C-alpha positions as CSV (number, residue, x, y, z in Angstrom):
1,M,-7.6,-6.2,4.6
2,V,-5.9,-8.7,2.3
3,A,-2.1,-9.3,2.1
4,Y,-1.3,-10.4,-1.4
5,P,1.6,-12.8,-1.6
6,D,4.6,-10.9,-3.0
7,G,2.5,-7.8,-3.3
8,P,0.6,-5.0,-1.5
9,L,-1.9,-4.9,1.3
10,L,-5.3,-4.3,-0.2
11,V,-7.5,-2.3,2.3
12,R,-11.3,-1.7,1.8
13,G,-13.8,0.4,3.6
14,D,-14.1,3.7,5.4
15,F,-10.8,4.6,7.0
16,E,-8.3,7.5,7.1
17,I,-4.6,7.2,6.2
18,V,-2.4,9.7,8.0
19,T,1.3,10.6,7.8
20,P,3.6,10.0,10.8
21,S,2.9,13.6,11.8
22,G,-0.8,13.0,11.7
23,E,-1.8,14.8,8.5
24,P,-4.4,13.0,6.4
25,L,-3.4,11.7,3.0
26,P,-5.7,12.1,0.0
27,R,-7.8,9.1,-0.9
28,N,-10.2,8.9,-3.8
29,R,-11.2,5.3,-3.6
30,K,-12.8,3.0,-1.0
31,T,-10.2,0.3,-1.8
32,V,-6.5,1.1,-1.8
33,A,-3.3,-0.9,-2.3
34,L,-0.6,-0.1,0.3
35,C,3.1,-0.7,-0.4
36,R,4.8,-3.5,1.5
37,C,8.1,-3.6,-0.5
38,G,9.2,-0.1,0.5
39,A,10.2,0.8,-3.1
40,S,7.0,2.5,-4.4
41,I,7.5,6.2,-5.4
42,I,4.0,7.0,-4.3
43,K,4.2,5.5,-0.8
44,P,2.2,4.6,1.2
45,Y,0.4,3.5,-2.0
46,C,1.5,0.7,-4.2
47,D,2.8,1.5,-7.7
48,G,3.6,-2.0,-8.8
49,T,7.4,-1.7,-8.2
50,H,7.3,-4.9,-6.1
51,K,7.0,-6.8,-9.4
52,L,10.1,-5.1,-10.9
53,I,12.3,-5.7,-7.8
54,G,11.2,-9.3,-7.2
55,F,9.7,-8.6,-3.8
56,R,8.9,-11.8,-1.9
57,T,6.8,-12.4,1.3
58,D,6.5,-15.3,3.5
59,D,2.7,-15.5,3.2
């Protein structure tokens, strides 16, 4: 996993993403970008909105 400064978490490998209720989410790639800014309209995946809203991290 790589946390990009001012951007998403990039996760690679064989893993499953599930909703809070435990339902698996579709995934078509071995590498996914997960939203950290909270503004993506395709959460939990990143849609690039962090750039538009000026999201900043401490890392």
